[in-house]
Each structure stands twice: as C-alpha cells, then as structure tokens.
N, CA, C and O atoms as a Maestro MAE file, in Angstrom:
{
 s_m_m2io_version
 :::
 2.0.0
}

f_m_ct {
 s_m_title
 :::
 protein
 m_atom[192] {
  # First column is atom index #
  i_m_mmod_type
  r_m_x_coord
  r_m_y_coord
  r_m_z_coord
  i_m_residue_number
  s_m_chain_name
  s_m_pdb_residue_name
  s_m_pdb_atom_name
  i_m_atomic_number
  :::
  1 25 4.346 52.761 -139.372 1 A "MET " " N  " 7
  2 3 4.035 51.481 -139.464 1 A "MET " " CA " 6
  3 2 3.230 51.243 -137.751 1 A "MET " " C  " 6
  4 15 3.749 51.454 -136.655 1 A "MET " " O  " 8
  5 25 2.030 50.815 -138.017 2 A "GLU " " N  " 7
  6 3 1.386 50.426 -136.284 2 A "GLU " " CA " 6
  7 2 1.890 49.508 -135.651 2 A "GLU " " C  " 6
  8 15 2.349 48.401 -135.932 2 A "GLU " " O  " 8
  9 25 1.734 50.167 -134.651 3 A "GLU " " N  " 7
  10 3 2.293 48.957 -133.884 3 A "GLU " " CA " 6
  11 2 1.362 48.611 -132.532 3 A "GLU " " C  " 6
  12 15 1.035 49.494 -131.738 3 A "GLU " " O  " 8
  13 25 0.812 46.587 -132.313 4 A "LYS " " N  " 7
  14 3 -0.253 46.756 -131.667 4 A "LYS " " CA " 6
  15 2 -0.120 45.376 -130.945 4 A "LYS " " C  " 6
  16 15 0.519 44.388 -131.307 4 A "LYS " " O  " 8
  17 25 -0.871 45.558 -129.850 5 A "GLU " " N  " 7
  18 3 -0.089 43.949 -128.874 5 A "GLU " " CA " 6
  19 2 -1.983 43.211 -129.144 5 A "GLU " " C  " 6
  20 15 -3.115 43.687 -129.225 5 A "GLU " " O  " 8
  21 25 -1.411 41.985 -129.191 6 A "VAL " " N  " 7
  22 3 -2.545 41.047 -129.584 6 A "VAL " " CA " 6
  23 2 -1.964 39.432 -128.742 6 A "VAL " " C  " 6
  24 15 -0.829 38.961 -128.816 6 A "VAL " " O  " 8
  25 25 -3.384 38.747 -127.833 7 A "MET " " N  " 7
  26 3 -3.042 38.000 -126.970 7 A "MET " " CA " 6
  27 2 -3.567 36.563 -127.372 7 A "MET " " C  " 6
  28 15 -4.546 35.970 -126.918 7 A "MET " " O  " 8
  29 25 -2.815 36.221 -128.179 8 A "ILE " " N  " 7
  30 3 -3.072 34.848 -128.771 8 A "ILE " " CA " 6
  31 2 -2.293 33.420 -127.908 8 A "ILE " " C  " 6
  32 15 -1.090 33.169 -127.848 8 A "ILE " " O  " 8
  33 25 -3.501 32.609 -127.275 9 A "GLU " " N  " 7
  34 3 -3.183 31.593 -126.598 9 A "GLU " " CA " 6
  35 2 -2.870 30.041 -127.189 9 A "GLU " " C  " 6
  36 15 -2.717 28.959 -126.624 9 A "GLU " " O  " 8
  37 25 -2.853 30.401 -128.394 10 A "SER " " N  " 7
  38 3 -2.481 28.809 -129.160 10 A "SER " " CA " 6
  39 2 -1.744 28.962 -130.423 10 A "SER " " C  " 6
  40 15 -1.292 30.045 -130.797 10 A "SER " " O  " 8
  41 25 -1.644 27.993 -130.995 11 A "VAL " " N  " 7
  42 3 -0.985 27.448 -132.114 11 A "VAL " " CA " 6
  43 2 -1.316 27.798 -133.346 11 A "VAL " " C  " 6
  44 15 -0.606 28.267 -134.236 11 A "VAL " " O  " 8
  45 25 -2.858 27.443 -133.336 12 A "GLU " " N  " 7
  46 3 -4.245 27.046 -134.420 12 A "GLU " " CA " 6
  47 2 -3.744 29.000 -134.312 12 A "GLU " " C  " 6
  48 15 -2.888 29.447 -135.076 12 A "GLU " " O  " 8
  49 25 -4.452 29.896 -133.267 13 A "GLN " " N  " 7
  50 3 -4.912 31.099 -133.230 13 A "GLN " " CA " 6
  51 2 -3.597 31.995 -133.634 13 A "GLN " " C  " 6
  52 15 -3.870 32.991 -134.304 13 A "GLN " " O  " 8
  53 25 -2.805 31.877 -133.457 14 A "PHE " " N  " 7
  54 3 -0.992 32.375 -133.950 14 A "PHE " " CA " 6
  55 2 -0.960 32.330 -135.600 14 A "PHE " " C  " 6
  56 15 -0.721 33.322 -136.288 14 A "PHE " " O  " 8
  57 25 -1.263 30.912 -136.160 15 A "GLY " " N  " 7
  58 3 -1.209 30.857 -137.628 15 A "GLY " " CA " 6
  59 2 -2.757 31.656 -137.855 15 A "GLY " " C  " 6
  60 15 -2.601 32.774 -138.346 15 A "GLY " " O  " 8
  61 25 -3.602 31.444 -137.700 16 A "GLU " " N  " 7
  62 3 -4.953 32.596 -138.041 16 A "GLU " " CA " 6
  63 2 -4.507 33.981 -138.529 16 A "GLU " " C  " 6
  64 15 -4.438 34.652 -139.558 16 A "GLU " " O  " 8
  65 25 -4.202 34.041 -137.007 17 A "TYR " " N  " 7
  66 3 -3.578 35.880 -137.193 17 A "TYR " " CA " 6
  67 2 -2.469 36.504 -138.272 17 A "TYR " " C  " 6
  68 15 -2.369 37.614 -138.796 17 A "TYR " " O  " 8
  69 25 -1.643 35.223 -138.366 18 A "LEU " " N  " 7
  70 3 -0.634 35.322 -139.147 18 A "LEU " " CA " 6
  71 2 -1.438 35.655 -140.586 18 A "LEU " " C  " 6
  72 15 -1.480 36.736 -141.174 18 A "LEU " " O  " 8
  73 25 -1.960 34.589 -140.902 19 A "LYS " " N  " 7
  74 3 -2.814 34.255 -141.940 19 A "LYS " " CA " 6
  75 2 -3.348 36.110 -142.731 19 A "LYS " " C  " 6
  76 15 -2.887 36.773 -143.659 19 A "LYS " " O  " 8
  77 25 -4.653 36.360 -141.617 20 A "ASN " " N  " 7
  78 3 -5.368 37.316 -141.343 20 A "ASN " " CA " 6
  79 2 -4.762 38.795 -141.426 20 A "ASN " " C  " 6
  80 15 -5.381 39.728 -141.936 20 A "ASN " " O  " 8
  81 25 -3.726 38.885 -140.975 21 A "ASN " " N  " 7
  82 3 -2.898 40.485 -140.727 21 A "ASN " " CA " 6
  83 2 -1.592 40.534 -141.598 21 A "ASN " " C  " 6
  84 15 -1.411 41.350 -142.502 21 A "ASN " " O  " 8
  85 25 -0.357 39.174 -141.061 22 A "ALA " " N  " 7
  86 3 0.516 39.965 -141.580 22 A "ALA " " CA " 6
  87 2 1.243 39.504 -143.226 22 A "ALA " " C  " 6
  88 15 0.938 38.464 -143.811 22 A "ALA " " O  " 8
  89 25 2.239 40.539 -143.761 23 A "ASP " " N  " 7
  90 3 2.202 40.734 -144.767 23 A "ASP " " CA " 6
  91 2 3.865 40.382 -144.958 23 A "ASP " " C  " 6
  92 15 4.498 40.024 -143.965 23 A "ASP " " O  " 8
  93 25 4.431 40.483 -146.076 24 A "ASP " " N  " 7
  94 3 6.499 40.181 -145.636 24 A "ASP " " CA " 6
  95 2 6.750 41.622 -145.200 24 A "ASP " " C  " 6
  96 15 7.978 41.595 -145.116 24 A "ASP " " O  " 8
  97 25 6.427 42.733 -144.901 25 A "LYS " " N  " 7
  98 3 6.829 43.581 -144.148 25 A "LYS " " CA " 6
  99 2 6.454 43.264 -142.555 25 A "LYS " " C  " 6
  100 15 7.016 44.034 -141.777 25 A "LYS " " O  " 8
  101 25 5.841 42.545 -142.117 26 A "SER " " N  " 7
  102 3 5.511 42.545 -140.744 26 A "SER " " CA " 6
  103 2 6.544 42.179 -140.312 26 A "SER " " C  " 6
  104 15 7.456 41.697 -140.985 26 A "SER " " O  " 8
  105 25 6.542 42.459 -138.456 27 A "ILE " " N  " 7
  106 3 7.504 42.013 -137.257 27 A "ILE " " CA " 6
  107 2 6.604 41.551 -136.745 27 A "ILE " " C  " 6
  108 15 5.446 41.969 -136.756 27 A "ILE " " O  " 8
  109 25 7.209 40.227 -136.009 28 A "VAL " " N  " 7
  110 3 6.494 39.391 -135.041 28 A "VAL " " CA " 6
  111 2 7.209 39.692 -133.665 28 A "VAL " " C  " 6
  112 15 8.433 39.691 -133.797 28 A "VAL " " O  " 8
  113 25 6.901 39.876 -132.749 29 A "SER " " N  " 7
  114 3 7.610 39.645 -131.585 29 A "SER " " CA " 6
  115 2 6.536 38.232 -130.878 29 A "SER " " C  " 6
  116 15 5.323 38.039 -130.947 29 A "SER " " O  " 8
  117 25 7.637 37.461 -130.231 30 A "VAL " " N  " 7
  118 3 6.442 36.321 -129.302 30 A "VAL " " CA " 6
  119 2 6.979 36.206 -128.043 30 A "VAL " " C  " 6
  120 15 8.186 35.960 -128.042 30 A "VAL " " O  " 8
  121 25 6.494 36.302 -127.060 31 A "VAL " " N  " 7
  122 3 6.533 36.223 -125.646 31 A "VAL " " CA " 6
  123 2 6.292 34.903 -125.082 31 A "VAL " " C  " 6
  124 15 5.085 34.866 -124.840 31 A "VAL " " O  " 8
  125 25 6.693 34.089 -124.837 32 A "LEU " " N  " 7
  126 3 6.030 33.035 -123.734 32 A "LEU " " CA " 6
  127 2 5.678 32.948 -122.741 32 A "LEU " " C  " 6
  128 15 6.632 33.272 -122.034 32 A "LEU " " O  " 8
  129 25 4.832 32.694 -122.116 33 A "GLU " " N  " 7
  130 3 4.339 32.873 -120.515 33 A "GLU " " CA " 6
  131 2 3.757 31.647 -119.937 33 A "GLU " " C  " 6
  132 15 2.552 31.402 -119.887 33 A "GLU " " O  " 8
  133 25 4.802 30.829 -119.464 34 A "LEU " " N  " 7
  134 3 4.787 29.827 -118.731 34 A "LEU " " CA " 6
  135 2 3.802 29.891 -117.209 34 A "LEU " " C  " 6
  136 15 4.172 30.338 -116.124 34 A "LEU " " O  " 8
  137 25 2.555 29.332 -117.535 35 A "ALA " " N  " 7
  138 3 1.398 29.268 -116.702 35 A "ALA " " CA " 6
  139 2 1.681 27.845 -115.772 35 A "ALA " " C  " 6
  140 15 2.328 26.866 -116.141 35 A "ALA " " O  " 8
  141 25 1.032 28.029 -114.529 36 A "GLY " " N  " 7
  142 3 0.617 26.792 -113.589 36 A "GLY " " CA " 6
  143 2 1.657 26.038 -113.460 36 A "GLY " " C  " 6
  144 15 2.544 26.299 -114.273 36 A "GLY " " O  " 8
  145 25 1.885 25.159 -112.705 37 A "GLU " " N  " 7
  146 3 3.020 24.320 -112.083 37 A "GLU " " CA " 6
  147 2 3.876 23.247 -112.917 37 A "GLU " " C  " 6
  148 15 3.360 22.177 -113.236 37 A "GLU " " O  " 8
  149 25 4.919 23.498 -113.187 38 A "ASP " " N  " 7
  150 3 5.459 22.052 -114.281 38 A "ASP " " CA " 6
  151 2 6.273 21.637 -113.307 38 A "ASP " " C  " 6
  152 15 7.330 22.180 -112.984 38 A "ASP " " O  " 8
  153 25 5.704 20.497 -112.744 39 A "LYS " " N  " 7
  154 3 6.766 19.735 -111.360 39 A "LYS " " CA " 6
  155 2 7.592 18.846 -112.579 39 A "LYS " " C  " 6
  156 15 8.001 17.905 -111.900 39 A "LYS " " O  " 8
  157 25 8.094 18.578 -114.020 40 A "GLU " " N  " 7
  158 3 8.833 18.340 -114.007 40 A "GLU " " CA " 6
  159 2 10.147 19.171 -114.190 40 A "GLU " " C  " 6
  160 15 11.270 18.729 -113.949 40 A "GLU " " O  " 8
  161 25 9.869 20.409 -114.640 41 A "ALA " " N  " 7
  162 3 11.015 21.370 -114.378 41 A "ALA " " CA " 6
  163 2 11.649 21.840 -113.223 41 A "ALA " " C  " 6
  164 15 12.764 22.343 -113.086 41 A "ALA " " O  " 8
  165 25 10.605 21.552 -112.267 42 A "GLU " " N  " 7
  166 3 11.006 22.252 -110.796 42 A "GLU " " CA " 6
  167 2 12.204 20.971 -110.012 42 A "GLU " " C  " 6
  168 15 13.022 21.195 -109.119 42 A "GLU " " O  " 8
  169 25 11.869 19.374 -110.867 43 A "GLY " " N  " 7
  170 3 12.732 18.569 -110.290 43 A "GLY " " CA " 6
  171 2 13.838 18.317 -111.403 43 A "GLY " " C  " 6
  172 15 14.468 17.327 -111.031 43 A "GLY " " O  " 8
  173 25 14.187 18.639 -112.231 44 A "GLY " " N  " 7
  174 3 15.337 18.614 -113.095 44 A "GLY " " CA " 6
  175 2 15.242 17.617 -113.839 44 A "GLY " " C  " 6
  176 15 14.139 17.070 -113.843 44 A "GLY " " O  " 8
  177 25 16.008 17.205 -114.457 45 A "ASP " " N  " 7
  178 3 16.378 16.532 -115.820 45 A "ASP " " CA " 6
  179 2 15.571 14.587 -114.977 45 A "ASP " " C  " 6
  180 15 15.956 14.021 -113.954 45 A "ASP " " O  " 8
  181 25 14.649 14.221 -115.784 46 A "GLN " " N  " 7
  182 3 14.201 12.991 -115.284 46 A "GLN " " CA " 6
  183 2 14.418 11.967 -116.221 46 A "GLN " " C  " 6
  184 15 13.946 10.830 -116.181 46 A "GLN " " O  " 8
  185 25 15.313 12.546 -117.236 47 A "ASN " " N  " 7
  186 3 15.181 11.170 -118.226 47 A "ASN " " CA " 6
  187 2 16.644 10.620 -118.093 47 A "ASN " " C  " 6
  188 15 17.184 9.912 -118.942 47 A "ASN " " O  " 8
  189 25 17.370 11.146 -116.601 48 A "GLY " " N  " 7
  190 3 18.643 10.128 -116.378 48 A "GLY " " CA " 6
  191 2 19.037 9.628 -115.211 48 A "GLY " " C  " 6
  192 15 20.007 8.872 -115.160 48 A "GLY " " O  " 8
  :::
 }
 m_bond[191] {
  # First column is bond index #
  i_m_from
  i_m_to
  i_m_order
  :::
  1 1 2 1
  2 2 3 1
  3 3 4 2
  4 3 5 1
  5 5 6 1
  6 6 7 1
  7 7 8 2
  8 7 9 1
  9 9 10 1
  10 10 11 1
  11 11 12 2
  12 11 13 1
  13 13 14 1
  14 14 15 1
  15 15 16 2
  16 15 17 1
  17 17 18 1
  18 18 19 1
  19 19 20 2
  20 19 21 1
  21 21 22 1
  22 22 23 1
  23 23 24 2
  24 23 25 1
  25 25 26 1
  26 26 27 1
  27 27 28 2
  28 27 29 1
  29 29 30 1
  30 30 31 1
  31 31 32 2
  32 31 33 1
  33 33 34 1
  34 34 35 1
  35 35 36 2
  36 35 37 1
  37 37 38 1
  38 38 39 1
  39 39 40 2
  40 39 41 1
  41 41 42 1
  42 42 43 1
  43 43 44 2
  44 43 45 1
  45 45 46 1
  46 46 47 1
  47 47 48 2
  48 47 49 1
  49 49 50 1
  50 50 51 1
  51 51 52 2
  52 51 53 1
  53 53 54 1
  54 54 55 1
  55 55 56 2
  56 55 57 1
  57 57 58 1
  58 58 59 1
  59 59 60 2
  60 59 61 1
  61 61 62 1
  62 62 63 1
  63 63 64 2
  64 63 65 1
  65 65 66 1
  66 66 67 1
  67 67 68 2
  68 67 69 1
  69 69 70 1
  70 70 71 1
  71 71 72 2
  72 71 73 1
  73 73 74 1
  74 74 75 1
  75 75 76 2
  76 75 77 1
  77 77 78 1
  78 78 79 1
  79 79 80 2
  80 79 81 1
  81 81 82 1
  82 82 83 1
  83 83 84 2
  84 83 85 1
  85 85 86 1
  86 86 87 1
  87 87 88 2
  88 87 89 1
  89 89 90 1
  90 90 91 1
  91 91 92 2
  92 91 93 1
  93 93 94 1
  94 94 95 1
  95 95 96 2
  96 95 97 1
  97 97 98 1
  98 98 99 1
  99 99 100 2
  100 99 101 1
  101 101 102 1
  102 102 103 1
  103 103 104 2
  104 103 105 1
  105 105 106 1
  106 106 107 1
  107 107 108 2
  108 107 109 1
  109 109 110 1
  110 110 111 1
  111 111 112 2
  112 111 113 1
  113 113 114 1
  114 114 115 1
  115 115 116 2
  116 115 117 1
  117 117 118 1
  118 118 119 1
  119 119 120 2
  120 119 121 1
  121 121 122 1
  122 122 123 1
  123 123 124 2
  124 123 125 1
  125 125 126 1
  126 126 127 1
  127 127 128 2
  128 127 129 1
  129 129 130 1
  130 130 131 1
  131 131 132 2
  132 131 133 1
  133 133 134 1
  134 134 135 1
  135 135 136 2
  136 135 137 1
  137 137 138 1
  138 138 139 1
  139 139 140 2
  140 139 141 1
  141 141 142 1
  142 142 143 1
  143 143 144 2
  144 143 145 1
  145 145 146 1
  146 146 147 1
  147 147 148 2
  148 147 149 1
  149 149 150 1
  150 150 151 1
  151 151 152 2
  152 151 153 1
  153 153 154 1
  154 154 155 1
  155 155 156 2
  156 155 157 1
  157 157 158 1
  158 158 159 1
  159 159 160 2
  160 159 161 1
  161 161 162 1
  162 162 163 1
  163 163 164 2
  164 163 165 1
  165 165 166 1
  166 166 167 1
  167 167 168 2
  168 167 169 1
  169 169 170 1
  170 170 171 1
  171 171 172 2
  172 171 173 1
  173 173 174 1
  174 174 175 1
  175 175 176 2
  176 175 177 1
  177 177 178 1
  178 178 179 1
  179 179 180 2
  180 179 181 1
  181 181 182 1
  182 182 183 1
  183 183 184 2
  184 183 185 1
  185 185 186 1
  186 186 187 1
  187 187 188 2
  188 187 189 1
  189 189 190 1
  190 190 191 1
  191 191 192 2
  :::
 }
}
C-alpha cells in the first residue's frame, strides 16, 4: 500500500480528493491544524 501525504485546505478539496483518489480500501487520517487567533477559545465559554 502506497503511503502519501497530501495537504488539503478546505472541505471542498477534501471531498474532491476522496472522489478522485479513494476506494473502499483507502485509509484516511485527518490532522486539523488551527491557525490564527481565536479570541473565543482564549476567553472560555461565551454562552453563559
């Protein structure tokens, strides 16, 4: 099985990649990288 790393930057790209490259034997690992400043995350729960 060939292992390769692909950088995908949107949900649309992910869907297109799966449609073009994946089959019923494909294994996909997803690593999410959060970029930039998220003020809500720093401030805790903003809903209560």
